[in-house]
C-alpha positions in Angstrom: 59.3 158.4 115.3 58.2 162.0 115.6 56.1 162.4 118.7 54.0 165.4 119.6 53.5 165.5 123.4 50.8 167.9 124.5 50.5 169.3 128.0 48.0 171.8 129.5 50.5 174.4 130.8 54.1 175.5 130.8 54.1 175.6 134.7 55.7 173.0 136.9 52.7 170.8 137.6 53.1 167.1 137.9 51.7 166.2 134.4 53.9 168.9 132.8 57.0 167.7 134.6 56.2 164.2 133.4 55.7 165.3 129.8 59.0 167.2 129.6 60.9 164.3 131.2 59.3 161.8 128.9 60.1 163.9 125.9 63.8 164.1 127.0 63.9 160.3 127.6 62.4 159.6 124.2 64.9 161.9 122.5 67.7 160.1 124.3 66.4 156.8 122.8 66.7 158.3 119.3 63.2 159.5 118.7 62.1 163.1 117.9 59.8 164.2 120.8 58.4 167.7 120.9 56.5 168.9 124.0 53.7 171.5 123.4 51.8 173.7 125.8 49.6 176.8 125.5 51.7 179.8 126.6 49.6 183.0 127.0 52.6 185.1 128.3 55.2 183.8 125.9 57.6 182.9 128.7 58.3 179.3 127.6 58.4 176.3 129.8 59.4 176.5 133.5 62.8 174.9 132.6 65.0 174.4 129.6 64.6 170.9 128.1 66.9 168.7 126.0 64.0 167.8 123.7 62.1 170.1 121.4 59.4 172.4 122.9 56.7 174.5 121.3 55.0 177.4 123.1 51.5 177.4 121.5 50.2 180.9 121.1 47.3 181.4 123.5 45.1 184.3 124.5 44.5 185.5 128.1 42.1 183.4 130.1 42.2 184.8 133.6 38.9 185.4 135.3 37.1 183.2 132.8 34.8 180.5 134.1 36.5 177.1 134.0 34.5 175.7 131.1 35.3 178.9 129.0 39.0 178.7 129.9 39.1 175.0 128.8 37.2 175.8 125.5 39.6 178.8 124.9 42.7 176.7 125.4 41.3 173.9 123.2 40.6 176.4 120.5 44.2 177.7 120.8 45.6 174.2 120.3 43.3 173.5 117.4 44.2 176.7 115.7 47.9 175.8 116.0 47.5 172.2 114.6 45.2 173.2 111.8 48.4 174.4 110.1 49.7 171.4 108.2 53.3 172.3 109.0 52.5 171.9 112.7 51.1 168.4 112.3 54.1 166.7 110.9 54.2 164.0 113.6 53.7 160.2 113.7 52.1 160.1 117.1 50.0 162.7 119.0 50.0 162.2 122.8 47.8 164.2 125.2 48.6 164.4 128.9 45.4 166.1 130.2 41.8 166.8 129.4 42.5 170.1 127.8 45.0 168.8 125.2 42.9 165.6 124.9 39.9 167.6 123.8 42.0 169.5 121.2 43.2 166.2 119.7 39.7 164.8 119.8 38.5 167.8 117.8 41.4 167.4 115.3 40.5 163.7 114.9 36.8 164.5 114.4 37.8 166.9 111.7 39.9 164.3 109.9 43.2 166.3 110.5 44.8 163.5 112.5 44.2 159.7 112.4 44.2 159.2 116.2 45.9 159.9 119.4 47.0 158.5 122.7 46.1 159.8 126.2 47.9 159.6 129.5 45.3 159.7 132.3 47.4 161.0 135.3 44.2 161.3 137.4 40.5 162.1 137.0 39.1 165.2 138.7 35.6 165.5 140.1 34.2 168.6 138.6 30.9 170.1 139.8 30.4 171.8 136.5 28.7 169.2 134.2 30.2 170.9 131.1 33.8 170.5 132.4 33.1 166.9 133.5 31.8 166.1 130.0 34.9 167.6 128.4 37.1 165.6 130.7 35.3 162.4 129.7 35.5 163.2 126.0 39.2 163.6 126.3 39.5 160.1 127.6 37.0 158.1 125.5 38.0 159.8 122.2 41.6 158.6 122.6 42.7 155.4 120.7 45.0 154.1 123.4 45.6 155.0 127.0 48.5 155.2 129.5 48.3 155.6 133.3 51.1 156.2 135.8 49.7 153.8 138.4 47.7 150.6 138.6 45.0 152.5 140.6 44.1 154.7 137.7 44.4 151.8 135.2 41.8 150.0 137.3 39.7 153.1 137.5 39.7 153.5 133.7 38.6 149.9 133.3 35.9 150.1 136.0 34.4 153.5 135.0 35.0 153.6 131.2 35.7 150.0 130.2 39.0 151.1 128.8 42.3 149.1 129.1 45.5 151.1 129.7 49.2 150.5 129.8 50.9 151.5 133.2 54.1 153.4 132.4 55.0 154.7 135.9 57.0 157.8 136.7 60.7 158.7 137.0 63.2 160.9 138.8 66.3 162.5 137.4 69.1 161.4 139.8 71.5 163.9 138.2 69.2 166.7 139.3 67.6 165.4 142.5 70.5 164.4 144.7 71.6 164.7 148.3 74.6 166.7 147.2 74.4 170.5 148.0 74.6 172.9 145.1 75.2 176.2 147.0 71.6 177.4 147.0 70.7 175.9 150.4 71.9 178.7 152.7 70.0 181.5 150.9 66.8 179.4 150.7 66.9 178.6 154.3 67.6 182.2 155.3 64.6 183.3 153.2 62.1 180.6 153.9 62.9 179.0 157.2 65.5 180.9 159.3 66.5 179.7 162.6 67.6 176.3 164.0 64.2 174.6 164.2 62.9 171.8 162.0 61.5 172.8 158.6 58.5 170.9 157.2 57.9 171.3 153.4 54.6 170.9 151.6 54.6 171.0 147.8 51.7 171.8 145.5 50.3 175.0 147.0 47.0 175.3 148.8 44.6 172.9 147.2 42.0 170.5 148.5 43.5 167.4 146.9 46.9 168.3 148.4 45.2 168.3 151.8 46.8 171.6 152.8 44.2 172.6 155.4 44.8 169.4 157.4 48.5 169.9 157.0 48.0 173.3 158.7 45.9 171.7 161.5 48.6 169.0 162.0 51.4 171.6 162.1 49.5 173.5 164.8 49.7 170.3 166.9 53.4 169.8 166.2 54.1 173.3 167.5 52.9 172.2 170.9 56.0 169.9 170.9 58.4 171.8 168.7 57.5 175.5 168.9 60.6 176.3 166.8 59.3 174.4 163.8 58.4 176.0 160.5 56.1 175.0 157.7 56.9 176.0 154.1 54.1 175.6 151.5 55.6 175.8 148.0 54.1 175.7 144.6 50.5 176.4 143.5 50.6 177.4 139.9 47.4 175.9 138.6 44.8 176.5 135.8 42.0 175.4 138.2 40.3 177.8 140.6 41.0 176.8 144.2 39.7 180.1 145.6 37.1 178.6 147.9 39.5 176.2 149.6 42.2 178.9 149.8 39.8 181.2 151.5 39.1 178.5 154.1 42.8 178.0 154.5 43.5 181.8 155.0 40.6 181.9 157.6 42.1 179.1 159.6 45.6 180.6 159.4 44.3 184.0 160.5 42.5 182.5 163.5 45.8 181.2 165.0 48.4 183.8 165.1 51.0 181.6 166.8 50.7 179.1 163.9 50.5 181.8 161.2 53.9 183.2 162.4 55.6 179.9 161.7 54.0 179.3 158.2 55.6 180.5 155.0 53.5 180.5 151.8 56.4 180.5 149.3 54.2 180.2 146.1 55.6 178.9 142.8 59.4 178.2 143.0 62.1 178.2 140.4 62.6 174.7 139.2 66.4 175.1 139.8 65.7 175.7 143.5 63.6 172.6 144.1 66.4 170.1 144.8 67.9 172.5 147.4 64.5 173.2 148.8 64.0 169.5 149.4 67.5 169.3 151.0 66.9 172.0 153.6 63.6 170.5 154.6 63.6 168.0 157.5 60.7 166.2 155.9 58.3 166.4 153.0 54.7 166.5 154.2 52.7 164.9 151.5 49.3 163.5 152.8 47.6 164.1 149.5 44.1 162.6 149.1 44.3 162.2 145.3 47.3 161.8 143.1 48.2 160.2 139.8 51.5 159.1 141.2 53.0 161.6 143.6 56.2 162.5 141.8 57.4 165.0 144.4 57.7 162.2 147.0 60.3 160.5 144.7 62.1 163.8 144.1 62.4 164.4 147.9 63.6 160.9 148.6 66.2 161.2 145.9 67.5 164.4 147.7 67.7 162.5 151.0 64.7 164.0 152.6 62.3 161.9 154.7 58.8 161.6 153.2 55.5 161.2 155.1 52.6 160.3 152.9 49.1 158.8 152.8 48.6 155.1 153.2 46.4 154.9 150.2 46.9 154.1 146.5 48.8 155.0 144.4 51.4 155.6 147.1 51.1 152.1 148.4 51.9 150.8 144.9 55.4 152.1 144.8 56.5 152.7 148.4 57.1 149.9 150.9 56.5 150.0 154.6 60.1 151.1 155.4 60.4 153.6 152.5 58.2 156.4 153.9 56.3 157.4 157.1 52.7 156.5 156.6 49.7 158.5 157.8 45.9 158.7 157.5 45.3 161.7 155.3 41.9 162.3 156.7 43.1 162.7 160.3 45.2 165.8 161.3 46.4 163.9 164.4 47.8 161.1 162.2 49.6 163.6 160.0 51.0 165.4 163.1 52.2 162.1 164.5 54.0 161.4 161.3 55.6 164.8 161.2 57.0 164.3 164.7 58.1 160.8 163.8 60.1 162.2 160.8 62.3 164.0 163.2 63.4 160.9 165.2 67.1 160.1 164.4 66.6 156.4 164.2 63.7 156.8 161.8 65.7 159.2 159.6 68.6 156.7 159.5 66.2 153.9 158.4 64.6 156.0 155.7 68.0 157.2 154.4 69.2 153.6 154.2 66.2 152.7 152.1 66.1 155.8 149.8 68.4 154.6 147.0 66.6 151.3 146.6 63.2 153.0 146.7 64.0 155.5 143.9 66.2 153.2 141.7 63.3 151.5 140.0 61.8 154.8 138.8 63.9 155.8 135.8 62.8 157.9 132.9 64.4 155.6 130.3 62.2 152.8 131.5 59.1 155.1 131.4 59.9 156.1 127.8 60.5 152.5 126.8 57.1 151.4 128.2 55.4 153.8 125.7 57.1 152.5 122.6 55.0 149.4 121.8 51.8 151.5 121.8 53.5 154.3 119.8 54.6 151.8 117.2 51.0 150.4 117.0 49.6 153.9 116.5 52.3 154.7 113.9 51.6 151.5 111.9 47.9 152.2 111.9 48.4 155.7 110.7 50.5 154.4 107.8 48.5 151.3 106.9 
């Protein structure tokens, strides 16, 4: 089958990482998968892929209100697929609300027969126009996937829609405990010294719980004044300005803590395995995730993970796989950070890591899509 996979961005966000890895796994299974994304700067995807990729021409959208940005990107996608040569696919698969709306428009215009949609998570938008667009991208799809049982159950409860749970994967050839030579330079740049380094991935966002991570880290410094916190990532189409201003205010009010925090920003994908390896722990007390792929990546690199004792994390991690915390209590996060430094705990987590990640393979994820793809293909050719 020829499968068009649509993502919202070329940046290394979770859904985009999933889309590229899925495309590669489908290609390895003998299908022709091509991952698309709007690319306003023409730089291509954040990494080279072994499947086909298309950078969809897109206009600048910075400083636009969110609803206008979404409408602009939908229009970019529609313009691209209005050309018959660009629609030569058996299956169209959207991974987000933006591309889902584009495929909904193409379906309404009779240019495609239908499409499938992966719902990684559902955001709570204050703007009713954006919320309506998000809902349209879900209900207009013909079939649905989720990466966790929690979001499958949410789709049924809130929309009356059934979905196939496909899970997530991790590339064990890339994410490995073996050093690749990048570690020393990264440590010198981001966390010099001999103290422990805590890593948070995803940038400064409310759903990543970055403000509470900062509050917890301030408590850890009372015990380990030599510790550092590195906050990596943050490339996002959404506007997190209000939350980031609150974070900067809190950071500026505590000079001792601020001196031990590094806001690394978006990282090169090639640096991520080494970044995990130089960290003493991944601090991931997120309050909303589709799956939490970075936790798997860190574990595969041999890095202890502390995360929220809430779904979806409780679906795919056991009690001995990670260090659990209450994401709504900075004290609980701080306790988990200190616990992650204990040698006995680190040995226990290391012994569990291989088994914890072994079940999450991209070939299994790809295979879980095929029955639905086949059904869509047969319906299109009936």
